[in-house]
C-alpha positions in Angstrom: 21.9 -18.6 9.7 22.4 -14.8 11.3 19.0 -13.4 12.8 18.0 -10.7 10.4 18.2 -6.6 12.6 16.5 -4.4 9.9 14.8 -4.9 6.1 17.8 -4.6 4.2 18.7 -8.3 5.8 16.0 -10.2 4.4 18.0 -10.6 0.9 16.3 -13.8 -1.2 19.2 -15.5 -0.1 18.1 -15.1 3.6 14.6 -15.6 2.9 15.4 -19.0 0.7 17.9 -20.3 3.7 15.2 -19.8 6.3 12.5 -21.3 4.4 14.5 -24.0 3.5 16.5 -24.9 6.7 12.5 -24.9 7.9 11.4 -27.6 4.8 9.1 -24.6 3.5 11.0 -24.9 0.6 12.8 -27.5 -1.3 16.8 -26.9 -1.5 16.7 -26.2 -5.1 14.4 -23.3 -5.0 15.0 -20.3 -5.3 14.0 -17.1 -4.0 13.8 -15.0 -6.9 12.7 -11.6 -5.6 11.4 -10.1 -2.5 9.4 -7.4 -1.9 8.7 -5.4 1.4 6.4 -3.6 2.7 7.2 -1.8 6.5 5.0 -0.4 8.7 6.5 1.2 11.7 5.0 0.2 14.8 5.8 1.8 18.5 7.9 -1.1 19.9 8.5 -2.8 16.4 8.6 -2.7 12.9 6.2 -5.5 10.8 7.7 -6.4 7.4 4.9 -8.1 5.0 7.1 -9.8 2.0 5.9 -10.7 -0.9 7.6 -13.7 -2.8 8.4 -14.7 -6.4 10.0 -18.0 -7.5 12.2 -19.2 -10.0 11.8 -22.2 -11.7 8.9 -24.7 -10.4 8.2 -23.8 -7.1 5.7 -26.2 -5.3 2.3 -24.9 -4.2 3.0 -25.2 -0.6 6.1 -22.6 -0.9 4.5 -19.2 0.7 4.2 -16.5 -1.7 4.0 -13.6 2.0 5.4 -13.6 5.2 4.9 -11.4 8.0 8.6 -10.4 10.2 8.6 -8.5 12.9 12.1 -7.0 13.7 12.6 -4.2 16.7 12.2 -1.1 15.0 14.7 1.0 13.4 14.2 4.1 14.9 16.4 4.3 18.6 13.7 6.3 20.1 10.8 3.6 19.8 13.1 1.0 21.0 14.2 2.9 23.6 10.0 3.0 24.9 10.5 -0.8 25.3 13.1 -0.2 27.9 
């Protein structure tokens, strides 16, 4: 699975693949919706993902995740260089 590079990469399929590969959810568990809240920082963007599952997702399935990605702003990324 390719790493996410932007918030647009954080699709239901991508999140499900990551969670299934890590063992956090079963292979038959489907992520039905991902809602993203982006907080832009100087060097990185922090994204809180709210997750909804289809079917009988177990109680251990995460309801939210925090993702840290390189800032989408070129100026912000150059600050780190």
